[in-house]
N, CA, C, O and the ligand as a Tripos MOL2 file, in Angstrom:
@<TRIPOS>MOLECULE
protein
  261   259    66     0     0
PROTEIN
NO_CHARGES

@<TRIPOS>ATOM
      1 N         -68.1410  -20.0290   27.7250 N.3       1 MET1
      2 CA        -67.4950  -19.0290   26.7520 C.3       1 MET1
      3 C         -68.4090  -18.1640   26.2530 C.2       1 MET1
      4 O         -69.5890  -18.5120   26.2120 O.2       1 MET1
      5 N         -68.0870  -17.1490   25.8850 N.am      2 TRP2
      6 CA        -69.1450  -15.9360   25.3480 C.3       2 TRP2
      7 C         -69.8610  -16.5160   24.3290 C.2       2 TRP2
      8 O         -71.0630  -16.2530   24.2830 O.2       2 TRP2
      9 N         -69.3610  -17.2880   23.4560 N.am      3 TYR3
     10 CA        -70.2220  -17.4410   22.3010 C.3       3 TYR3
     11 C         -71.3040  -18.6510   22.5650 C.2       3 TYR3
     12 O         -72.0710  -18.9300   21.6430 O.2       3 TYR3
     13 N         -71.3830  -19.3760   23.8050 N.am      4 ASP4
     14 CA        -72.2340  -20.1820   24.3710 C.3       4 ASP4
     15 C         -73.6700  -19.5010   24.3220 C.2       4 ASP4
     16 O         -74.7260  -20.1140   24.1630 O.2       4 ASP4
     17 N         -73.5410  -18.2480   24.4730 N.am      5 ASP5
     18 CA        -74.9050  -17.5900   24.5770 C.3       5 ASP5
     19 C         -75.6250  -17.3480   23.3130 C.2       5 ASP5
     20 O         -76.8180  -17.0910   23.4700 O.2       5 ASP5
     21 N         -75.2140  -17.3660   22.1570 N.am      6 LEU6
     22 CA        -75.6870  -17.0640   20.8400 C.3       6 LEU6
     23 C         -76.4520  -18.3150   20.3600 C.2       6 LEU6
     24 O         -76.0030  -19.4590   20.2880 O.2       6 LEU6
     25 N         -77.6000  -17.9190   20.0680 N.am      7 PRO7
     26 CA        -78.4580  -19.0120   19.5800 C.3       7 PRO7
     27 C         -77.9730  -20.0370   18.3440 C.2       7 PRO7
     28 O         -77.4130  -19.5660   17.3550 O.2       7 PRO7
     29 N         -78.2000  -21.3090   18.4600 N.am      8 GLU8
     30 CA        -77.6170  -22.1850   17.5810 C.3       8 GLU8
     31 C         -78.0400  -21.7440   16.3090 C.2       8 GLU8
     32 O         -79.2260  -21.4480   16.1630 O.2       8 GLU8
     33 N         -77.1120  -21.6400   15.2050 N.am      9 ARG9
     34 CA        -77.8160  -21.4160   13.8140 C.3       9 ARG9
     35 C         -77.4850  -22.6500   13.0050 C.2       9 ARG9
     36 O         -76.3810  -23.1860   13.0990 O.2       9 ARG9
     37 N         -78.2780  -23.0250   12.3460 N.am     10 LYS10
     38 CA        -78.4030  -24.0860   11.4130 C.3      10 LYS10
     39 C         -77.9190  -23.5710    9.9920 C.2      10 LYS10
     40 O         -78.4220  -22.5840    9.4570 O.2      10 LYS10
     41 N         -76.9440  -24.2900    9.4500 N.am     11 LEU11
     42 CA        -76.4480  -23.5680    8.0760 C.3      11 LEU11
     43 C         -77.2820  -24.3540    7.2040 C.2      11 LEU11
     44 O         -77.6300  -23.8490    6.1370 O.2      11 LEU11
     45 N         -77.6800  -25.6080    7.5290 N.am     12 ILE12
     46 CA        -78.5280  -26.3570    6.5400 C.3      12 ILE12
     47 C         -79.9920  -26.5880    7.1080 C.2      12 ILE12
     48 O         -80.2120  -26.8810    8.2830 O.2      12 ILE12
     49 N         -80.9500  -26.4260    6.1490 N.am     13 PRO13
     50 CA        -82.3820  -26.6710    6.6590 C.3      13 PRO13
     51 C         -82.5610  -28.1320    7.2190 C.2      13 PRO13
     52 O         -82.0540  -29.0650    6.5970 O.2      13 PRO13
     53 N         -83.2000  -28.3300    8.2650 N.am     14 PRO14
     54 CA        -83.3990  -29.3830    8.9550 C.3      14 PRO14
     55 C         -83.9710  -30.6730    7.9590 C.2      14 PRO14
     56 O         -83.7220  -31.8640    8.1440 O.2      14 PRO14
     57 N         -84.7220  -30.1530    6.9660 N.am     15 GLU15
     58 CA        -85.2280  -31.3200    6.0800 C.3      15 GLU15
     59 C         -85.4050  -30.6370    4.5930 C.2      15 GLU15
     60 O         -86.1150  -29.6650    4.3330 O.2      15 GLU15
     61 N         -84.7800  -31.2060    3.9030 N.am     16 TYR16
     62 CA        -85.0510  -30.8220    2.3510 C.3      16 TYR16
     63 C         -86.3760  -31.4040    1.9230 C.2      16 TYR16
     64 O         -86.7560  -32.5450    2.1880 O.2      16 TYR16
     65 N         -86.9520  -30.6140    1.3220 N.am     17 GLY17
     66 CA        -88.4020  -30.8210    0.8110 C.3      17 GLY17
     67 C         -88.9580  -29.7970   -0.0230 C.2      17 GLY17
     68 O         -88.2950  -28.7990   -0.3090 O.2      17 GLY17
     69 N         -90.2400  -29.9890   -0.4730 N.am     18 GLU18
     70 CA        -91.0460  -29.1290   -1.1110 C.3      18 GLU18
     71 C         -90.8580  -27.7170   -0.6830 C.2      18 GLU18
     72 O         -90.6100  -26.9410   -1.6060 O.2      18 GLU18
     73 N         -90.9370  -27.1030    0.7780 N.am     19 GLU19
     74 CA        -91.2040  -26.1680    1.3940 C.3      19 GLU19
     75 C         -89.7040  -25.3510    1.4140 C.2      19 GLU19
     76 O         -89.5990  -24.1250    1.4310 O.2      19 GLU19
     77 N         -88.7130  -26.1980    1.4090 N.am     20 CYS20
     78 CA        -87.4160  -25.3510    1.4060 C.3      20 CYS20
     79 C         -86.6150  -25.3120    0.2210 C.2      20 CYS20
     80 O         -85.4190  -25.0200    0.2280 O.2      20 CYS20
     81 N         -87.3410  -25.6350   -0.8890 N.am     21 TRP21
     82 CA        -86.6440  -25.4210   -2.1060 C.3      21 TRP21
     83 C         -86.9750  -24.0090   -2.9180 C.2      21 TRP21
     84 O         -88.1050  -23.5710   -3.1330 O.2      21 TRP21
     85 N         -85.8570  -23.4710   -3.2730 N.am     22 PRO22
     86 CA        -85.9560  -22.0020   -3.7070 C.3      22 PRO22
     87 C         -86.8940  -21.9500   -4.9340 C.2      22 PRO22
     88 O         -86.8780  -22.8370   -5.7880 O.2      22 PRO22
     89 N         -87.7050  -20.8870   -4.9890 N.am     23 ARG23
     90 CA        -88.6050  -21.0020   -6.0860 C.3      23 ARG23
     91 C         -88.3730  -19.7790   -6.9780 C.2      23 ARG23
     92 O         -87.7760  -18.8270   -6.4740 O.2      23 ARG23
     93 N         -88.7860  -19.7040   -8.2630 N.am     24 CYS24
     94 CA        -88.5610  -18.4540   -9.1260 C.3      24 CYS24
     95 C         -89.7440  -17.3710   -8.8310 C.2      24 CYS24
     96 O         -90.9590  -17.5650   -8.8240 O.2      24 CYS24
     97 N         -89.1580  -16.4090   -8.6370 N.am     25 PRO25
     98 CA        -90.0410  -15.3120   -8.4430 C.3      25 PRO25
     99 C         -90.9400  -14.8420   -9.7970 C.2      25 PRO25
    100 O         -91.9440  -14.1290   -9.7870 O.2      25 PRO25
    101 N         -90.3790  -15.3620  -10.7830 N.am     26 VAL26
    102 CA        -90.9360  -14.9610  -11.9990 C.3      26 VAL26
    103 C         -92.2600  -16.0820  -12.4600 C.2      26 VAL26
    104 O         -93.4290  -15.7530  -12.6590 O.2      26 VAL26
    105 N         -91.7490  -17.2980  -12.5420 N.am     27 CYS27
    106 CA        -92.6480  -18.4200  -12.8480 C.3      27 CYS27
    107 C         -93.1210  -19.3540  -11.6570 C.2      27 CYS27
    108 O         -94.0180  -20.1890  -11.7770 O.2      27 CYS27
    109 N         -92.4720  -19.1330  -10.5920 N.am     28 GLY28
    110 CA        -92.9170  -19.9800   -9.3510 C.3      28 GLY28
    111 C         -92.3080  -21.3670   -9.3200 C.2      28 GLY28
    112 O         -92.5900  -22.0510   -8.3360 O.2      28 GLY28
    113 N         -91.4890  -21.9070  -10.2780 N.am     29 GLU29
    114 CA        -91.1140  -22.9120  -10.4690 C.3      29 GLU29
    115 C         -90.0250  -23.2420   -9.4850 C.2      29 GLU29
    116 O         -89.2750  -22.2920   -9.2590 O.2      29 GLU29
    117 N         -89.7600  -24.3420   -8.8540 N.am     30 LYS30
    118 CA        -88.6360  -24.7490   -8.2860 C.3      30 LYS30
    119 C         -87.4270  -24.8930   -9.0880 C.2      30 LYS30
    120 O         -87.4260  -25.3890  -10.2150 O.2      30 LYS30
    121 N         -86.3070  -24.4090   -8.4280 N.am     31 THR31
    122 CA        -85.1180  -24.3350   -9.4540 C.3      31 THR31
    123 C         -83.8740  -24.3340   -8.7910 C.2      31 THR31
    124 O         -83.8290  -23.7500   -7.7090 O.2      31 THR31
    125 N         -82.7290  -24.9370   -9.2800 N.am     32 ASP32
    126 CA        -81.2940  -24.5630   -8.6840 C.3      32 ASP32
    127 C         -80.7240  -23.3410   -9.1890 C.2      32 ASP32
    128 O         -79.6970  -22.9130   -8.6630 O.2      32 ASP32
    129 N         -81.3420  -22.6400  -10.2820 N.am     33 THR33
    130 CA        -80.4110  -21.8500  -10.7800 C.3      33 THR33
    131 C         -81.3080  -20.5250  -11.2310 C.2      33 THR33
    132 O         -82.2060  -20.7480  -12.0430 O.2      33 THR33
    133 N         -81.1250  -19.1350  -10.7520 N.am     34 PHE34
    134 CA        -81.6900  -18.0540  -11.1970 C.3      34 PHE34
    135 C         -80.7470  -17.3150  -11.9570 C.2      34 PHE34
    136 O         -79.5280  -17.3710  -11.7930 O.2      34 PHE34
    137 N         -81.5010  -16.4420  -13.0090 N.am     35 TYR35
    138 CA        -80.8100  -15.6950  -13.9860 C.3      35 TYR35
    139 C         -81.0160  -14.0910  -13.4210 C.2      35 TYR35
    140 O         -82.1360  -13.6280  -13.2020 O.2      35 TYR35
    141 N         -79.8790  -13.4010  -13.2420 N.am     36 ARG36
    142 CA        -79.7280  -12.0930  -12.8520 C.3      36 ARG36
    143 C         -79.4550  -10.9820  -13.7340 C.2      36 ARG36
    144 O         -78.4680  -11.0840  -14.4630 O.2      36 ARG36
    145 N         -80.1010  -10.0250  -13.7870 N.am     37 ASN37
    146 CA        -79.7590   -8.8570  -14.7190 C.3      37 ASN37
    147 C         -78.5770   -7.9670  -14.0920 C.2      37 ASN37
    148 O         -78.0550   -8.2350  -13.0100 O.2      37 ASN37
    149 N         -78.2400   -6.9490  -14.8470 N.am     38 GLU38
    150 CA        -76.9210   -6.2120  -14.1840 C.3      38 GLU38
    151 C         -77.2730   -5.3390  -12.8750 C.2      38 GLU38
    152 O         -76.4700   -4.8350  -12.0900 O.2      38 GLU38
    153 N         -78.7360   -5.2890  -12.8420 N.am     39 LEU39
    154 CA        -79.1720   -4.5010  -11.5930 C.3      39 LEU39
    155 C         -79.3500   -5.4210  -10.3950 C.2      39 LEU39
    156 O         -79.6110   -4.9690   -9.2800 O.2      39 LEU39
    157 N         -79.2070   -6.7070  -10.6390 N.am     40 GLY40
    158 CA        -79.0430   -7.7600   -9.6400 C.3      40 GLY40
    159 C         -80.5240   -8.4230   -9.4000 C.2      40 GLY40
    160 O         -80.7860   -9.2860   -8.5620 O.2      40 GLY40
    161 N         -81.5780   -7.7200  -10.4830 N.am     41 ASP41
    162 CA        -82.8540   -8.3570  -10.3050 C.3      41 ASP41
    163 C         -82.8250   -9.7740  -10.8950 C.2      41 ASP41
    164 O         -82.1360  -10.0810  -11.8670 O.2      41 ASP41
    165 N         -83.6430  -10.6240  -10.2140 N.am     42 ILE42
    166 CA        -83.8500  -11.9100  -10.9470 C.3      42 ILE42
    167 C         -84.7390  -11.6500  -12.0060 C.2      42 ILE42
    168 O         -85.7550  -10.9720  -11.8510 O.2      42 ILE42
    169 N         -84.3400  -12.2540  -13.2790 N.am     43 VAL43
    170 CA        -85.2800  -12.1340  -14.3360 C.3      43 VAL43
    171 C         -85.8120  -13.5320  -14.7080 C.2      43 VAL43
    172 O         -86.6550  -13.6880  -15.5920 O.2      43 VAL43
    173 N         -85.3640  -14.3810  -14.1040 N.am     44 GLY44
    174 CA        -85.9760  -15.8980  -14.5350 C.3      44 GLY44
    175 C         -85.1310  -16.8390  -13.9830 C.2      44 GLY44
    176 O         -84.1340  -16.5100  -13.3390 O.2      44 GLY44
    177 N         -85.5160  -18.2200  -14.2260 N.am     45 CYS45
    178 CA        -84.9050  -19.3690  -13.8340 C.3      45 CYS45
    179 C         -84.4150  -20.3530  -14.8330 C.2      45 CYS45
    180 O         -84.9810  -20.3120  -15.9250 O.2      45 CYS45
    181 N         -83.6130  -21.0970  -14.6940 N.am     46 GLU46
    182 CA        -83.4830  -22.0720  -16.2670 C.3      46 GLU46
    183 C         -84.7110  -22.6080  -16.7300 C.2      46 GLU46
    184 O         -84.7160  -23.0530  -17.8770 O.2      46 GLU46
    185 N         -86.1620  -22.6710  -15.7960 N.am     47 GLY47
    186 CA        -87.0520  -23.2550  -16.0150 C.3      47 GLY47
    187 C         -88.0370  -22.1270  -17.0590 C.2      47 GLY47
    188 O         -89.0090  -22.5520  -17.6830 O.2      47 GLY47
    189 N         -87.6850  -20.9530  -17.1030 N.am     48 CYS48
    190 CA        -88.4150  -19.8950  -17.8890 C.3      48 CYS48
    191 C         -87.7160  -19.0330  -18.6930 C.2      48 CYS48
    192 O         -88.2700  -18.2870  -19.5010 O.2      48 CYS48
    193 N         -86.4310  -19.0940  -18.5060 N.am     49 VAL49
    194 CA        -85.6310  -18.5110  -19.5250 C.3      49 VAL49
    195 C         -85.1590  -19.1150  -20.5970 C.2      49 VAL49
    196 O         -84.6020  -20.1850  -20.3510 O.2      49 VAL49
    197 N         -85.1940  -18.7700  -21.7850 N.am     50 ARG50
    198 CA        -84.5500  -19.6450  -23.0410 C.3      50 ARG50
    199 C         -83.5480  -18.7930  -23.9070 C.2      50 ARG50
    200 O         -83.6880  -17.6070  -24.2060 O.2      50 ARG50
    201 N         -82.4380  -19.6880  -24.2760 N.am     51 TYR51
    202 CA        -81.6990  -18.9820  -25.1880 C.3      51 TYR51
    203 C         -82.2980  -18.9500  -26.5920 C.2      51 TYR51
    204 O         -82.8700  -19.8830  -27.1560 O.2      51 TYR51
    205 N         -82.0450  -17.5700  -27.1220 N.am     52 VAL52
    206 CA        -82.4990  -17.3320  -28.4480 C.3      52 VAL52
    207 C         -81.4420  -17.0520  -29.5220 C.2      52 VAL52
    208 O         -80.5080  -16.3780  -29.0890 O.2      52 VAL52
    209 N         -81.3600  -17.3650  -30.6850 N.am     53 ASP53
    210 CA        -80.1410  -17.3080  -31.3600 C.3      53 ASP53
    211 C         -80.7000  -15.8240  -32.0270 C.2      53 ASP53
    212 O         -81.6310  -15.7430  -32.8280 O.2      53 ASP53
    213 N         -80.0100  -14.8350  -31.5710 N.am     54 ALA54
    214 CA        -79.9520  -13.1640  -31.8390 C.3      54 ALA54
    215 C         -80.3120  -13.2160  -33.4750 C.2      54 ALA54
    216 O         -81.3210  -12.7630  -34.0150 O.2      54 ALA54
    217 N         -79.3190  -13.8210  -34.0220 N.am     55 TRP55
    218 CA        -79.4360  -13.5100  -35.5570 C.3      55 TRP55
    219 C         -80.7070  -14.1130  -36.1330 C.2      55 TRP55
    220 O         -81.4090  -13.3610  -36.8090 O.2      55 TRP55
    221 N         -81.0690  -15.2820  -35.9660 N.am     56 GLN56
    222 CA        -82.3020  -15.7700  -36.2790 C.3      56 GLN56
    223 C         -83.6080  -15.0090  -35.8660 C.2      56 GLN56
    224 O         -84.6360  -14.8590  -36.5260 O.2      56 GLN56
    225 N         -83.3010  -14.5580  -34.5820 N.am     57 TRP57
    226 CA        -84.5170  -13.6530  -34.2000 C.3      57 TRP57
    227 C         -84.7220  -12.2670  -35.0380 C.2      57 TRP57
    228 O         -85.8170  -11.7970  -35.3460 O.2      57 TRP57
    229 N         -83.5170  -11.7390  -35.3270 N.am     58 TRP58
    230 CA        -83.4180  -10.5610  -36.3160 C.3      58 TRP58
    231 C         -83.9960  -10.6610  -37.4560 C.2      58 TRP58
    232 O         -84.8280   -9.8890  -37.9340 O.2      58 TRP58
    233 N         -83.4390  -11.8880  -38.0380 N.am     59 GLU59
    234 CA        -83.7610  -12.0940  -39.4460 C.3      59 GLU59
    235 C         -85.5330  -12.2420  -39.4890 C.2      59 GLU59
    236 O         -86.2750  -11.7330  -40.3300 O.2      59 GLU59
    237 N         -85.8820  -12.9950  -38.4520 N.am     60 ASP60
    238 CA        -87.5240  -13.2200  -38.5920 C.3      60 ASP60
    239 C         -88.0570  -11.7210  -38.2620 C.2      60 ASP60
    240 O         -88.9860  -11.2790  -38.9380 O.2      60 ASP60
    241 N         -87.5430  -11.0220  -37.3430 N.am     61 TYR61
    242 CA        -87.9960   -9.5470  -37.0610 C.3      61 TYR61
    243 C         -88.1710   -8.6230  -38.2990 C.2      61 TYR61
    244 O         -89.2030   -7.9990  -38.5450 O.2      61 TYR61
    245 N         -86.9260   -8.6090  -39.1200 N.am     62 GLU62
    246 CA        -86.9390   -8.0380  -40.3980 C.3      62 GLU62
    247 C         -87.9510   -8.5180  -41.1190 C.2      62 GLU62
    248 O         -88.6410   -7.6090  -41.5820 O.2      62 GLU62
    249 N         -88.3770   -9.7930  -41.4480 N.am     63 ARG63
    250 CA        -89.1920  -10.2220  -42.2530 C.3      63 ARG63
    251 C         -90.7530   -9.9860  -41.5660 C.2      63 ARG63
    252 O         -91.7980  -10.3420  -42.1110 O.2      63 ARG63
    253 N         -90.6850   -9.5460  -40.7160 N.am     64 GLY64
    254 CA        -92.1670   -9.0360  -40.1300 C.3      64 GLY64
    255 C         -92.8370  -10.1880  -39.1250 C.2      64 GLY64
    256 O         -94.0140  -10.0650  -38.7860 O.2      64 GLY64
    257 N         -92.1690  -11.1190  -38.7440 N.am     65 TYR65
    258 CA        -92.8110  -12.2400  -38.0020 C.3      65 TYR65
    259 C         -92.8550  -11.5840  -36.4200 C.2      65 TYR65
    260 O         -93.3330  -12.2390  -35.4940 O.2      65 TYR65
    261 ZN        -88.6290  -19.1470  -13.6090 Zn       66 ZN66
@<TRIPOS>BOND
     1     1     2 1
     2     2     3 1
     3     3     4 2
     4     3     5 am
     5     5     6 1
     6     6     7 1
     7     7     8 2
     8     7     9 am
     9     9    10 1
    10    10    11 1
    11    11    12 2
    12    11    13 am
    13    13    14 1
    14    14    15 1
    15    15    16 2
    16    15    17 am
    17    17    18 1
    18    18    19 1
    19    19    20 2
    20    19    21 am
    21    21    22 1
    22    22    23 1
    23    23    24 2
    24    23    25 am
    25    25    26 1
    26    26    27 1
    27    27    28 2
    28    27    29 am
    29    29    30 1
    30    30    31 1
    31    31    32 2
    32    31    33 am
    33    33    34 1
    34    34    35 1
    35    35    36 2
    36    35    37 am
    37    37    38 1
    38    38    39 1
    39    39    40 2
    40    39    41 am
    41    41    42 1
    42    42    43 1
    43    43    44 2
    44    43    45 am
    45    45    46 1
    46    46    47 1
    47    47    48 2
    48    47    49 am
    49    49    50 1
    50    50    51 1
    51    51    52 2
    52    51    53 am
    53    53    54 1
    54    54    55 1
    55    55    56 2
    56    55    57 am
    57    57    58 1
    58    58    59 1
    59    59    60 2
    60    59    61 am
    61    61    62 1
    62    62    63 1
    63    63    64 2
    64    63    65 am
    65    65    66 1
    66    66    67 1
    67    67    68 2
    68    67    69 am
    69    69    70 1
    70    70    71 1
    71    71    72 2
    72    71    73 am
    73    73    74 1
    74    74    75 1
    75    75    76 2
    76    75    77 am
    77    77    78 1
    78    78    79 1
    79    79    80 2
    80    79    81 am
    81    81    82 1
    82    82    83 1
    83    83    84 2
    84    83    85 am
    85    85    86 1
    86    86    87 1
    87    87    88 2
    88    87    89 am
    89    89    90 1
    90    90    91 1
    91    91    92 2
    92    91    93 am
    93    93    94 1
    94    94    95 1
    95    95    96 2
    96    95    97 am
    97    97    98 1
    98    98    99 1
    99    99   100 2
   100    99   101 am
   101   101   102 1
   102   102   103 1
   103   103   104 2
   104   103   105 am
   105   105   106 1
   106   106   107 1
   107   107   108 2
   108   107   109 am
   109   109   110 1
   110   110   111 1
   111   111   112 2
   112   111   113 am
   113   113   114 1
   114   114   115 1
   115   115   116 2
   116   115   117 am
   117   117   118 1
   118   118   119 1
   119   119   120 2
   120   119   121 am
   121   121   122 1
   122   122   123 1
   123   123   124 2
   124   123   125 am
   125   125   126 1
   126   126   127 1
   127   127   128 2
   128   127   129 am
   129   129   130 1
   130   130   131 1
   131   131   132 2
   132   131   133 am
   133   133   134 1
   134   134   135 1
   135   135   136 2
   136   135   137 am
   137   137   138 1
   138   138   139 1
   139   139   140 2
   140   139   141 am
   141   141   142 1
   142   142   143 1
   143   143   144 2
   144   143   145 am
   145   145   146 1
   146   146   147 1
   147   147   148 2
   148   147   149 am
   149   149   150 1
   150   150   151 1
   151   151   152 2
   152   151   153 am
   153   153   154 1
   154   154   155 1
   155   155   156 2
   156   155   157 am
   157   157   158 1
   158   158   159 1
   159   159   160 2
   160   159   161 am
   161   161   162 1
   162   162   163 1
   163   163   164 2
   164   163   165 am
   165   165   166 1
   166   166   167 1
   167   167   168 2
   168   167   169 am
   169   169   170 1
   170   170   171 1
   171   171   172 2
   172   171   173 am
   173   173   174 1
   174   174   175 1
   175   175   176 2
   176   175   177 am
   177   177   178 1
   178   178   179 1
   179   179   180 2
   180   179   181 am
   181   181   182 1
   182   182   183 1
   183   183   184 2
   184   183   185 am
   185   185   186 1
   186   186   187 1
   187   187   188 2
   188   187   189 am
   189   189   190 1
   190   190   191 1
   191   191   192 2
   192   191   193 am
   193   193   194 1
   194   194   195 1
   195   195   196 2
   196   195   197 am
   197   197   198 1
   198   198   199 1
   199   199   200 2
   200   199   201 am
   201   201   202 1
   202   202   203 1
   203   203   204 2
   204   203   205 am
   205   205   206 1
   206   206   207 1
   207   207   208 2
   208   207   209 am
   209   209   210 1
   210   210   211 1
   211   211   212 2
   212   211   213 am
   213   213   214 1
   214   214   215 1
   215   215   216 2
   216   215   217 am
   217   217   218 1
   218   218   219 1
   219   219   220 2
   220   219   221 am
   221   221   222 1
   222   222   223 1
   223   223   224 2
   224   223   225 am
   225   225   226 1
   226   226   227 1
   227   227   228 2
   228   227   229 am
   229   229   230 1
   230   230   231 1
   231   231   232 2
   232   231   233 am
   233   233   234 1
   234   234   235 1
   235   235   236 2
   236   235   237 am
   237   237   238 1
   238   238   239 1
   239   239   240 2
   240   239   241 am
   241   241   242 1
   242   242   243 1
   243   243   244 2
   244   243   245 am
   245   245   246 1
   246   246   247 1
   247   247   248 2
   248   247   249 am
   249   249   250 1
   250   250   251 1
   251   251   252 2
   252   251   253 am
   253   253   254 1
   254   254   255 1
   255   255   256 2
   256   255   257 am
   257   257   258 1
   258   258   259 1
   259   259   260 2
@<TRIPOS>SUBSTRUCTURE
     1 MET1         2 RESIDUE 1 A MET
     2 TRP2         6 RESIDUE 1 A TRP
     3 TYR3        10 RESIDUE 1 A TYR
     4 ASP4        14 RESIDUE 1 A ASP
     5 ASP5        18 RESIDUE 1 A ASP
     6 LEU6        22 RESIDUE 1 A LEU
     7 PRO7        26 RESIDUE 1 A PRO
     8 GLU8        30 RESIDUE 1 A GLU
     9 ARG9        34 RESIDUE 1 A ARG
    10 LYS10       38 RESIDUE 1 A LYS
    11 LEU11       42 RESIDUE 1 A LEU
    12 ILE12       46 RESIDUE 1 A ILE
    13 PRO13       50 RESIDUE 1 A PRO
    14 PRO14       54 RESIDUE 1 A PRO
    15 GLU15       58 RESIDUE 1 A GLU
    16 TYR16       62 RESIDUE 1 A TYR
    17 GLY17       66 RESIDUE 1 A GLY
    18 GLU18       70 RESIDUE 1 A GLU
    19 GLU19       74 RESIDUE 1 A GLU
    20 CYS20       78 RESIDUE 1 A CYS
    21 TRP21       82 RESIDUE 1 A TRP
    22 PRO22       86 RESIDUE 1 A PRO
    23 ARG23       90 RESIDUE 1 A ARG
    24 CYS24       94 RESIDUE 1 A CYS
    25 PRO25       98 RESIDUE 1 A PRO
    26 VAL26      102 RESIDUE 1 A VAL
    27 CYS27      106 RESIDUE 1 A CYS
    28 GLY28      110 RESIDUE 1 A GLY
    29 GLU29      114 RESIDUE 1 A GLU
    30 LYS30      118 RESIDUE 1 A LYS
    31 THR31      122 RESIDUE 1 A THR
    32 ASP32      126 RESIDUE 1 A ASP
    33 THR33      130 RESIDUE 1 A THR
    34 PHE34      134 RESIDUE 1 A PHE
    35 TYR35      138 RESIDUE 1 A TYR
    36 ARG36      142 RESIDUE 1 A ARG
    37 ASN37      146 RESIDUE 1 A ASN
    38 GLU38      150 RESIDUE 1 A GLU
    39 LEU39      154 RESIDUE 1 A LEU
    40 GLY40      158 RESIDUE 1 A GLY
    41 ASP41      162 RESIDUE 1 A ASP
    42 ILE42      166 RESIDUE 1 A ILE
    43 VAL43      170 RESIDUE 1 A VAL
    44 GLY44      174 RESIDUE 1 A GLY
    45 CYS45      178 RESIDUE 1 A CYS
    46 GLU46      182 RESIDUE 1 A GLU
    47 GLY47      186 RESIDUE 1 A GLY
    48 CYS48      190 RESIDUE 1 A CYS
    49 VAL49      194 RESIDUE 1 A VAL
    50 ARG50      198 RESIDUE 1 A ARG
    51 TYR51      202 RESIDUE 1 A TYR
    52 VAL52      206 RESIDUE 1 A VAL
    53 ASP53      210 RESIDUE 1 A ASP
    54 ALA54      214 RESIDUE 1 A ALA
    55 TRP55      218 RESIDUE 1 A TRP
    56 GLN56      222 RESIDUE 1 A GLN
    57 TRP57      226 RESIDUE 1 A TRP
    58 TRP58      230 RESIDUE 1 A TRP
    59 GLU59      234 RESIDUE 1 A GLU
    60 ASP60      238 RESIDUE 1 A ASP
    61 TYR61      242 RESIDUE 1 A TYR
    62 GLU62      246 RESIDUE 1 A GLU
    63 ARG63      250 RESIDUE 1 A ARG
    64 GLY64      254 RESIDUE 1 A GLY
    65 TYR65      258 RESIDUE 1 A TYR
    66 ZN66       261 GROUP 0 **** ****
């Protein structure tokens, strides 16, 4: 049959390990989750992106911290 000529594609890496774990382009850490901005650029991962309380941040900013 015609599709017998196609090279076999593996959907799953042959071995899970250090080498095939996705790494964050920002901090280089291995991660399961990336965060993307509206342009589609990776801005970080769960290892290097932190939630900040915006009101707290603003308060500190107003005080000059
Ligand atoms: Zn990161």
